[in-house]
SEPA-210712 format. One line per 3 residues: number of its first residue (from 1); their letters; for each residue x negated, y, z negated of N, C-alpha, C, O. Coordinates in steps of 0.02 Angstrom, whole numbers, plus 32768, in hexadecimal, padded with zeros to 4 digits. Layout:
<nulums>
NUM	a	X/Y/Z/X/Y/Z/X/Y/Z/X/Y/Z | ...
</nulums>
This chain:
<nulums>
1	xxx	16F9/80A9/EA71/1739/80CC/EA68/1769/80B7/EA9F/1757/80B3/EADA | 17A7/80A9/EA8C/17DA/8096/EABC/17EC/80D3/EAE7/17F3/810A/EACE | 17F3/80C7/EB28/180C/80FA/EB55/1851/80E5/EB6D/185C/80AB/EB7E
4	xxx	187F/8114/EB70/18C5/8105/EB7F/18DD/812E/EBBA/18D6/816B/EBBA | 18FA/810D/EBEB/191D/8130/EC21/1967/8126/EC17/1980/80EE/EC14 | 198B/815D/EC13/19D3/815B/EC0A/19F3/8171/EC4B/19E5/81A8/EC64
7	xxx	1A1E/8147/EC66/1A42/8158/ECA4/1A88/816D/EC91/1AB0/8145/EC78 | 1A97/81AD/EC9D/1AD6/81CA/EC89/1ACA/820D/EC68/1A93/821A/EC50 | 1AFD/8237/EC68/1AF5/8279/EC4A/1B33/828E/EC23/1B3F/82C9/EC17
10	xxx	1B5C/825C/EC0E/1B97/826A/EBE7/1B89/826A/EB9C/1B4F/826C/EB87 | 1BBE/8269/EB75/1BB6/826B/EB2C/1B8E/8231/EB10/1B63/823A/EAE5 | 1B9B/81F5/EB29/1B78/81BB/EB10/1B2E/81BD/EB24/1B02/81AD/EAFC
13	xxx	1B21/81D3/EB61/1ADB/81D9/EB78/1AB6/820B/EB4C/1A7E/81FF/EB37 | 1AD6/8244/EB3F/1AB6/8277/EB15/1AA9/825E/EACF/1A75/826D/EAB1 | 1AD9/8238/EAB4/1AD1/821E/EA70/1A98/81EB/EA6C/1A70/81EC/EA3D
16	xxx	1A94/81BF/EA9E/1A5D/818E/EA9E/1A1A/81B1/EAA9/19E8/819E/EA8B | 1A19/81E4/EAD3/19DC/8209/EADF/19C4/822B/EA9F/1988/8229/EA90 | 19F2/8249/EA7A/19DF/8269/EA3B/19C7/8235/EA08/1996/8242/E9E4
19	xxx	19E8/81FC/EA06/19D3/81C6/E9DA/198D/81AF/E9EB/1963/81A7/E9BE | 1980/81A4/EA2B/193E/818D/EA40/1908/81C0/EA31/18D1/81AE/EA1B | 1918/8200/EA3B/18E8/8235/EA2B/18D9/8236/E9E1/189F/823E/E9CC
22	xxx	190D/8230/E9B7/1904/822F/E96F/18D8/81F4/E959/18B2/81FA/E929 | 18DE/81BC/E97D/18B6/8181/E96D/186F/8187/E987/1846/815A/E97B | 185F/81BE/E9AA/181B/81C8/E9C1/180B/81AD/EA06/17D1/81AA/EA1A
25	xxx	183F/819A/EA2B/1834/817E/EA6E/182E/81B6/EAA2/184A/81EC/EA99 | 1808/81A8/EAD7/1808/81D4/EB10/1847/81C8/EB38/185A/818F/EB43 | 1868/81FD/EB4F/18AA/81F6/EB6E/18AB/8216/EBB3/1891/824D/EBBE
28	xxx	18C9/81F2/EBE2/18D8/820B/EC25/1923/8203/EC30/193F/81CF/EC1F | 1944/8236/EC4B/198B/8232/EC5A/1996/823B/ECA4/197F/826D/ECC2 | 19B8/820C/ECC3/19C8/820E/ED0A/1A13/820D/ED13/1A37/81EA/ECEF
31	xxx	1A2C/8234/ED42/1A74/8235/ED50/1A7F/8248/ED99/1A52/8264/EDBA | 1ABA/823A/EDB2/1ACB/824D/EDF7/1AC3/8298/EE00/1AAD/82AF/EE35 | 1AD6/82BE/EDCE/1ACF/8307/EDCE/1A92/8319/EDA5/1A93/8315/ED68
34	xxx	1A5C/832D/EDC7/1A1D/833D/EDA5/1A26/8377/ED74/1A04/8379/ED40 | 1A53/83A5/ED83/1A5F/83DD/ED56/1A7C/83C6/ED14/1A68/83DF/ECDF | 1AAA/8397/ED17/1AC7/837D/ECD9/1A93/8356/ECB1/1A92/8359/EC74
37	xxx	1A69/8330/ECD4/1A34/830B/ECB2/1A05/833B/EC8E/19F2/832F/EC55 | 19F4/8372/ECAE/19C8/83A4/EC90/19E9/83C6/EC54/19C7/83D6/EC23 | 1A2A/83D1/EC59/1A4E/83F1/EC22/1A4B/83C7/EBE2/1A48/83E1/EBAB
40	xxx	1A4C/8385/EBEB/1A46/8357/EBB2/19FE/8353/EB9B/19F0/8353/EB5F | 19D0/8350/EBCB/1989/8344/EBBB/1966/8380/EB9C/193E/8378/EB6E | 1974/83BB/EBB7/194D/83F6/EBA3/194C/8404/EB58/1916/8411/EB3D
43	xxx	1985/8402/EB35/1983/8410/EAED/195A/83DD/EAC6/1944/83EA/EA8E | 1950/83A2/EAE3/192B/836C/EAC1/18E2/836A/EAD6/18BB/8343/EABA | 18D0/8394/EB06/188C/8391/EB20/187F/8353/EB49/1846/833D/EB50
46	xxx	18B4/8336/EB65/18AF/82F9/EB8C/18A7/8309/EBD6/18B7/8341/EBEC | 188F/82D9/EBFC/188A/82E0/EC44/18CE/82D2/EC63/18F8/82B1/EC44 | 18DA/82EB/EC9F/1919/82DE/ECC0/1910/82DA/ED0B/18DC/82ED/ED25
49	xxx	1943/82BF/ED2D/1940/82B9/ED75/1981/829D/ED91/19B2/8296/ED6C | 1981/828F/EDD1/19BC/8276/EDF3/19BC/822A/EDF6/1987/820A/EDF7 | 19F7/820D/EDF8/19FE/81C5/EE02/19D9/81B2/EE42/19E3/81D1/EE76
52	xxx	19B1/817E/EE3F/1989/8168/EE78/1940/8178/EE70/1915/8159/EE90 | 1930/81AA/EE46/18EA/81B9/EE38/18CB/8181/EE0F/18F0/815B/EDEE | 1889/817A/EE0F/1869/8142/EDEB/1879/8142/EDA1/187C/8176/ED80
55	xxx	1885/8106/ED87/1890/80FC/ED40/184D/80F9/ED1C/1821/80D4/ED31 | 1845/8121/ECE8/1806/8121/ECC3/180A/80FA/EC82/17D6/80E9/EC65 | 1846/80EB/EC6A/184E/80CA/EC2A/1845/807F/EC2C/1853/805F/EC5F
58	xxx	182D/8064/EBF5/182B/801B/EBED/1870/8000/EBDC/1882/7FC8/EBED | 1896/802B/EBBB/18DB/801A/EBA7/1909/8046/EBD1/1902/8083/EBD2 | 1939/8027/EBF3/1967/804B/EC1F/19AD/8045/EC02/19C6/800E/EBF8
61	xxx	19CD/807E/EBF5/1A0F/807F/EBD6/1A42/8095/EC0A/1A3E/80CC/EC26 | 1A73/806A/EC16/1AA9/807A/EC45/1AE2/809A/EC1E/1B0F/8077/EC05 | 1AE0/80DC/EC18/1B12/8102/EBF1/1B42/8125/EC21/1B45/8162/EC22
64	xxx	1B66/80FE/EC46/1B94/8117/EC79/1BD6/80F0/EC74/1BD8/80BB/EC55 | 1C0B/8109/EC92/1C48/80E0/EC96/1C39/80A0/ECBE/1C11/80A1/ECED | 1C5A/806B/ECAB/1C4B/802A/ECCB/1C4F/802C/ED18/1C25/800D/ED38
67	xxx	1C80/804E/ED36/1C83/804E/ED80/1C45/806B/EDA1/1C39/805F/EDDC | 1C1D/8092/ED7C/1BE0/80B0/ED99/1BA5/8081/ED98/1B71/8090/EDB7 | 1BAA/8049/ED76/1B72/801C/ED6F/1B5B/7FFF/EDB2/1B1F/7FFA/EDBE
70	xxx	1B8A/7FED/EDDD/1B78/7FCF/EE1E/1B4B/7FFE/EE46/1B1B/7FE7/EE65 | 1B5A/803E/EE45/1B31/806F/EE69/1AEA/8071/EE4D/1ABA/8076/EE73 | 1AE4/806D/EE0C/1AA2/806E/EDEC/1A7A/8030/EDFF/1A3F/8034/EE0E
73	xxx	1A9B/7FF6/EDFE/1A79/7FB8/EE10/1A63/7FB9/EE59/1A2E/7F9E/EE69 | 1A8B/7FD7/EE83/1A77/7FDE/EECA/1A3B/800D/EED1/1A0D/7FFF/EEF7 | 1A3C/8044/EEAC/1A07/8075/EEB0/19C4/805A/EE99/198F/806E/EEB2
76	xxx	19C7/802B/EE6A/1989/8010/EE4D/1983/7FC5/EE58/1968/7FA1/EE2E | 199C/7FAE/EE91/1998/7F66/EEA1/194F/7F4F/EE9C/1923/7F68/EEBF | 1943/7F1F/EE71/1900/7F05/EE67/18D5/7F2E/EE38/18A2/7F16/EE20
79	xxx	18E9/7F6C/EE2B/18C0/7F98/EE02/18CA/7F8F/EDB8/18A8/7FAF/ED90 | 18F9/7F64/EDA4/1906/7F58/ED5D/18E5/7F18/ED44/18EC/7F06/ED0A | 18C2/7EF6/ED70/18A2/7EB7/ED5E/1872/7EC1/ED23/1847/7EED/ED24
82	xxx	187B/7E98/ECF0/1850/7E9A/ECB5/1863/7ECF/EC82/184A/7ECD/EC4A | 188E/7EFD/EC94/18A1/7F31/EC65/18DA/7F1B/EC38/1904/7EF3/EC4B | 18DA/7F35/EBFB/1913/7F2C/EBCF/1949/7F5E/EBE5/193D/7F9A/EBE7
85	xxx	1983/7F45/EBF6/19BA/7F6F/EC10/19F3/7F6C/EBDD/1A0F/7F37/EBD1 | 1A03/7FA5/EBC1/1A37/7FA8/EB8E/1A79/7FBE/EBAE/1A7E/7FF4/EBCA | 1AAA/7F93/EBAA/1AED/7FA1/EBC5/1B18/7FBF/EB8D/1B27/7F9D/EB5C
88	xxx	1B2A/7FFE/EB96/1B52/8021/EB64/1B9D/8022/EB77/1BC7/803A/EB51 | 1BAC/8007/EBB2/1BEF/8010/EBCE/1C25/7FE7/EBA9/1C17/7FB3/EB8B | 1C62/8000/EBAE/1C9D/7FD9/EB9B/1CC9/7FD7/EBDA/1CE2/800A/EBEF
91	xxx	1CD2/7F9B/EBF7/1CF4/7F96/EC38/1D40/7F9A/EC31/1D64/7F6B/EC42 | 1D57/7FD3/EC19/1D9F/7FDD/EC0D/1DC2/7FEC/EC4E/1DA9/8012/EC78 | 1DFD/7FD0/EC57/1E28/7FE2/EC90/1E4B/8023/EC7D/1E7E/8022/EC5A
94	xxx	1E30/805B/EC95/1E4B/809B/EC81/1E8C/80AC/ECA6/1EAC/80DE/EC96 | 1E9E/8083/ECD6/1EDF/808D/ECF8/1F18/8079/ECCA/1F4D/8098/ECC9 | 1F0D/8043/ECA4/1F41/802B/EC76/1F2F/8036/EC2D/1F5B/8037/EC01
97	xxx	1EEE/803D/EC1F/1ED5/8044/EBDB/1EEC/8009/EBB0/1EF6/8010/EB73 | 1EF4/7FCF/EBD0/1F10/7F96/EBAC/1EEA/7F56/EBBB/1F03/7F1F/EBAC | 1EAE/7F5B/EBD8/1E8A/7F1E/EBE9/1E42/7F2F/EBFA/1E2F/7F69/EC02
100	xxx	1E19/7EFA/EBFE/1DD5/7F00/EC17/1DD3/7EE7/EC5F/1DFA/7EBB/EC72 | 1DA6/7F02/EC88/1DA6/7EF2/ECCF/1D74/7EBB/ECE1/1D69/7EAE/ED1C | 1D57/7E9B/ECAF/1D2A/7E62/ECBC/1D4E/7E22/ECA9/1D7D/7E24/EC82
103	xxx	1D3A/7DE9/ECC5/1D5B/7DAA/ECB4/1D5A/7D9C/EC69/1D2C/7DB0/EC46 | 1D8D/7D7B/EC51/1D94/7D6E/EC0A/1D5B/7D45/EBED/1D4D/7D4A/EBB1 | 1D3A/7D1D/EC17/1D03/7CF4/EC00/1CBF/7D13/EC0F/1C8C/7CF1/EC0C
106	xxx	1CBE/7D54/EC1F/1C80/7D75/EC2F/1C7E/7DBA/EC0D/1CA4/7DC6/EBDE | 1C53/7DE6/EC25/1C4C/7E29/EC09/1C2A/7E55/EC3C/1C0D/7E3D/EC6C | 1C2D/7E96/EC30/1C09/7EC4/EC5C/1BBE/7EB6/EC59/1B9C/7EB8/EC8C
109	xxx	1BA6/7EA8/EC1E/1B5E/7E99/EC16/1B4A/7E5B/EC3E/1B14/7E5A/EC5D | 1B74/7E29/EC3F/1B64/7DEC/EC65/1B67/7DFA/ECAF/1B3E/7DE0/ECD5 | 1B96/7E23/ECC5/1B9A/7E36/ED0C/1B59/7E5A/ED20/1B3F/7E4D/ED56
112	xxx	1B40/7E85/ECF6/1B01/7EA9/ED03/1AC7/7E78/ED04/1A9C/7E7C/ED30 | 1AC5/7E4A/ECD5/1A90/7E18/ECD4/1A90/7DED/ED12/1A5B/7DDE/ED2D | 1ACA/7DDA/ED29/1ACF/7DB2/ED66/1AB8/7DD9/EDA3/1A9A/7DBD/EDD1
115	xxx	1AC6/7E1B/EDA4/1AB3/7E44/EDDD/1A69/7E56/EDDB/1A4B/7E63/EE0F | 1A4B/7E57/EDA0/1A04/7E67/ED98/19E4/7E30/ED6D/19D2/7E3D/ED34 | 19DC/7DF5/ED89/19C7/7DBB/ED62/1982/7DC0/ED42/1974/7D9D/ED11
118	xxx	1956/7DEC/ED5C/1914/7DF2/ED40/1910/7E29/ED0B/18DB/7E33/ECED | 1947/7E4B/ECFF/194A/7E7B/ECC8/195A/7E56/EC88/1972/7E1E/EC89 | 194C/7E76/EC50/195B/7E5A/EC0E/1994/7E82/EBF0/1989/7EB4/EBCD
121	xxx	19D1/7E6D/EBFE/1A0C/7E95/EBED/1A1F/7E8C/EBA4/1A20/7E55/EB89 | 1A2E/7EC5/EB85/1A43/7EC7/EB40/1A84/7EF0/EB3C/1A8A/7F24/EB5D | 1AB3/7ED9/EB16/1AEF/7F00/EB08/1AE6/7F25/EAC6/1AD7/7F06/EA94
124	xxx	1AEE/7F66/EAC7/1AE7/7F8C/EA89/1B07/7FD1/EA91/1B10/7FE8/EAC9 | 1B17/7FF1/EA5B/1B32/8035/EA57/1B7A/803A/EA72/1B98/8070/EA6D | 1B96/8004/EA8D/1BDA/800A/EAA9/1C10/800C/EA73/1C48/8021/EA81
127	xxx	1C00/7FF6/EA37/1C31/7FF8/EA01/1C2A/8037/E9D7/1C4D/8040/E9A5 | 1BFD/8064/E9EC/1BF3/80A3/E9CA/1C0C/80DD/E9F5/1BFC/80E0/EA31 | 1C31/810B/E9D8/1C42/8148/E9FB/1C05/8175/E9FD/1BD8/8170/E9D3
130	xxx	1C04/81A3/EA2E/1BCC/81D1/EA33/1BC2/81F9/E9F3/1B89/8205/E9DF | 1BF9/820D/E9D3/1BF3/8235/E996/1BD2/820E/E95E/1BAD/822B/E936 | 1BDF/81CD/E959/1BC1/81A6/E923/1B77/819A/E931/1B4F/8196/E902
133	xxx	1B64/8194/E970/1B1D/818E/E980/1AF9/81D0/E972/1AC0/81D0/E95B | 1B1B/8207/E97F/1AFB/8249/E975/1AEF/8257/E92B/1ABB/8272/E919 | 1B1F/8244/E901/1B19/8252/E8B9/1AF8/8219/E893/1ADE/8223/E85C
136	xxx	1AFA/81DD/E8B0/1ADF/81A2/E88D/1B10/8186/E85B/1AFF/8158/E835 | 1B4D/81A0/E85A/1B7E/8188/E82A/1BC1/817B/E84D/1BD2/819A/E87F | 1BE6/814C/E831/1C2B/813E/E846/1C55/814A/E808/1C55/8121/E7DA
139	xxx	1C78/8182/E807/1C99/8197/E7C9/1C63/81A7/E796/1C38/81D2/E7A2 | 1C66/8186/E75D/1C34/8193/E728/1BFD/815E/E727/1BD3/815E/E6FA | 1BFE/8130/E757/1BCF/80F8/E758/1B9A/8101/E78E/1BA5/8123/E7C0
142	xxx	1B60/80E3/E783/1B2D/80E2/E7B7/1B47/80BB/E7F3/1B61/8084/E7EB | 1B40/80D8/E82E/1B59/80B7/E86B/1B33/8077/E877/1AF6/8072/E86D | 1B58/8044/E88E/1B3B/8003/E89D/1B38/7FF9/E8E8/1B6B/7FFF/E90B
145	xxx	1AFD/7FEA/E902/1AF5/7FDA/E949/1AF3/7F8E/E950/1AC5/7F6E/E937 | 1B23/7F72/E973/1B26/7F2A/E97F/1B03/7F1B/E9C1/1B0F/7F3D/E9F3 | 1AD9/7EE8/E9C0/1AAD/7EDA/E9F9/1AB5/7E91/EA0E/1AB2/7E64/E9E4
148	xxx	1ABF/7E84/EA4E/1AC3/7E40/EA68/1A96/7E3A/EAA5/1A91/7E68/EACD | 1A75/7E01/EAAB/1A4A/7DF5/EAE5/1A25/7DB3/EADE/1A24/7D95/EAA9 | 1A08/7D9D/EB15/19E4/7D5E/EB15/1999/7D66/EB0D/1975/7D35/EB02
151	xxx	1980/7DA3/EB11/1938/7DB0/EB0B/192A/7DCF/EAC7/193F/7E07/EABA | 1906/7DAB/EA9C/18FA/7DC1/EA58/18D2/7E02/EA56/18E0/7E2E/EA2D | 18A0/7E09/EA81/1877/7E45/EA80/189F/7E82/EA95/1898/7EB8/EA78
154	xxx	18CA/7E7A/EAC7/18F3/7EB2/EADE/1923/7EC8/EAA7/192D/7F03/EA9B | 1941/7E97/EA85/196E/7EA8/EA4E/1949/7ECB/EA15/1964/7EFA/E9F7 | 190D/7EB5/EA07/18E6/7ED4/E9D1/18D4/7F1C/E9E2/18D3/7F47/E9B7
157	xxx	18C5/7F28/EA22/18B6/7F6C/EA37/18F1/7F9B/EA2B/18E9/7FD2/EA12 | 192D/7F83/EA3C/1969/7FAB/EA30/1975/7FB4/E9E5/1987/7FEB/E9CF | 196C/7F7F/E9BF/1975/7F83/E976/1945/7FB5/E958/1958/7FDD/E92C
160	xxx	1906/7FB3/E96E/18D4/7FE1/E952/18E6/8029/E963/18DB/8057/E93B | 1901/8034/E99E/1915/8077/E9B3/194D/8090/E986/194B/80C9/E96E | 1980/8066/E97A/19B8/807A/E950/19A1/8087/E908/19B3/80B9/E8EA
163	xxx	1979/805A/E8EE/1961/8062/E8AA/1934/809F/E8A3/1934/80C1/E870 | 190D/80AC/E8D7/18E0/80E6/E8D6/1906/8128/E8D2/18EA/815A/E8BD | 1945/8127/E8E8/196F/8162/E8E5/199C/8162/E8A7/19C6/818E/E89F
166	xxx	1992/8131/E87B/19B7/8130/E83C/19F8/8108/E83D/1A1E/810B/E80D | 1A05/80E4/E874/1A42/80BB/E878/1A33/8074/E862/19F9/805F/E85C | 1A68/804F/E856/1A61/8008/E846/1A67/7FE1/E887/1A91/7FF1/E8B1
169	xxx	1A3D/7FAD/E890/1A40/7F84/E8CB/1A4B/7F3B/E8B7/1A2A/7F22/E889 | 1A7A/7F1A/E8D8/1A8A/7ED4/E8C8/1A8A/7EAB/E908/1AAB/7EBD/E939 | 1A65/7E74/E908/1A63/7E46/E940/1AA3/7E1D/E940/1AAF/7DF5/E913
172	xxx	1ACD/7E27/E974/1B0D/7E05/E978/1B08/7DC3/E99D/1B3A/7D9F/E9A4 | 1ACC/7DB1/E9B6/1AC4/7D70/E9D6/1AB2/7D75/EA20/1A98/7DA8/EA37 | 1ABF/7D40/EA44/1AAD/7D3A/EA8A/1AD7/7D69/EAB6/1B08/7D86/EA9F
175	xxx	1AC4/7D6E/EAF5/1AE7/7D9B/EB22/1B30/7D88/EB29/1B5A/7DB3/EB38 | 1B41/7D49/EB20/1B88/7D35/EB25/1BB3/7D56/EAF0/1BF0/7D58/EAF6 | 1B94/7D71/EABB/1BB9/7D96/EA88/1BCC/7DDC/EAA0/1BF3/7DFE/EA7F
178	xxx	1BB1/7DF1/EAD9/1BC4/7E32/EAF5/1C0F/7E35/EB02/1C2D/7E6A/EAFD | 1C2D/7DFC/EB11/1C75/7DFA/EB1D/1C9B/7E13/EAE0/1CCA/7E3A/EAE6 | 1C86/7DFB/EAA5/1CA7/7E11/EA67/1C97/7E5A/EA57/1CC3/7E7E/EA3F
181	xxx	1C5A/7E6F/EA65/1C49/7EB5/EA58/1C71/7EE4/EA85/1C86/7F1A/EA6F | 1C7D/7ECF/EAC3/1CA5/7EF9/EAEF/1CEE/7EFB/EADA/1D0F/7F2F/EAE0 | 1D07/7EC3/EABF/1D4B/7EC3/EAA5/1D50/7EF1/EA68/1D81/7F14/EA5E
184	xxx	1D1B/7EF0/EA3E/1D1A/7F1B/EA03/1D16/7F64/EA18/1D37/7F8F/E9FA | 1CED/7F73/EA4A/1CE8/7FB7/EA63/1D2A/7FCF/EA7F/1D3E/8008/EA74 | 1D4B/7FA3/EAA4/1D8D/7FB3/EAC1/1DBF/7FC2/EA89/1DE5/7FF2/EA8F
187	xxx	1DBF/7F9A/EA55/1DEC/7FA5/EA1C/1DDE/7FE8/E9FB/1E0D/800C/E9EA | 1D9E/7FF8/E9F2/1D8C/8038/E9D3/1DA6/8072/E9FC/1DC0/80A3/E9E1 | 1D9F/806D/EA3E/1DB7/80A3/EA6B/1E03/80AB/EA66/1E1C/80E2/EA61
190	xxx	1E27/8073/EA68/1E70/8077/EA67/1E89/8091/EA23/1EBB/80B5/EA20 | 1E67/807E/E9ED/1E7B/8097/E9AC/1E70/80E3/E9A7/1E9B/8107/E98C | 1E37/80FA/E9C0/1E29/8142/E9BD/1E58/8169/E9EC/1E70/819F/E9DB
193	xxx	1E63/814D/EA28/1E90/816E/EA57/1ED7/8172/EA3D/1EFC/81A1/EA4B | 1EEB/813F/EA16/1F2D/813E/E9F8/1F30/8162/E9B5/1F63/815F/E992 | 1EFA/8184/E9A3/1EF5/81AB/E965/1F00/8181/E927/1F1B/8198/E8F4
196	xxx	1EEB/8140/E92B/1EED/8115/E8F1/1EAD/811D/E8C8/1EAA/810D/E88D | 1E79/8136/E8E9/1E3A/8148/E8C9/1E1E/8183/E8EF/1E3E/819C/E91E | 1DE4/819A/E8DC/1DC8/81D5/E8FC/1D8C/81C2/E929/1D72/818A/E924
199	xxx	1D78/81F1/E954/1D3F/81E5/E97F/1CFD/81ED/E95A/1CC7/81E4/E977 | 1D01/81FC/E919/1CC4/8200/E8F0/1CC0/81C4/E8C1/1C93/81C0/E897 | 1CEF/8195/E8C9/1CF0/8159/E8A0/1CD7/811D/E8C8/1CB0/8125/E8F7
202	xxx	1CED/80E3/E8B5/1CD9/80A7/E8D9/1CD0/806C/E8AA/1CDE/8070/E86F | 1CB8/8035/E8C7/1CAD/7FF8/E8A0/1C66/7FF8/E883/1C36/8009/E8A5 | 1C62/7FE5/E844/1C20/7FDC/E823/1C22/7F98/E800/1C57/7F7C/E7F3
205	xxx	1BE6/7F7E/E7F0/1BE1/7F40/E7CB/1BCE/7F4F/E783/1B9F/7F74/E777 | 1BF3/7F34/E754/1BE5/7F3E/E70E/1BB8/7F06/E6F5/1BBE/7ECD/E70C | 1B8C/7F14/E6C7/1B60/7EE1/E6AA/1B88/7EB3/E67C/1B6C/7E85/E65F
</nulums>
């Protein structure tokens, strides 16, 4: 059985935690505020703790705002080696809400991979709003989880988790495709913030 450690205690972290629990995974939630981590974990019967405590999951999900990633990587320097690390972030410049804060030829996922070279970084869940992960639907359609990464086994683990919770999972290619996924996530956020769509909608792939 897959075990999942989710770092973060916001809406996205809670949605991924619920998804993982529904798929039958063991879940641990860690956050800077242990109380907030417990508030997310307790209704799911998941374990919880403070950022810096040992990671128990084989799959580690970074469900935090992008600026918080550096602190996590510092806290677990060397501790992510061999683990599948799922980057859920969208590196939006929230000061202008008009750009991404990573180089145009890179991505947040690639920055994480460079900082933790022995981890197996996967980009996933960043094009899904928390509400669509929670319900498994985007509008009237089954929610689609787009996955990018260079490690086939890590990507399959994420795909199995999504499918186990009733979502559709699609392999979007190598980790370099994370750049496009982050642009797509950014577009989804700006459309919802501009009330062009809703926070319960999103992008899906039609057969």
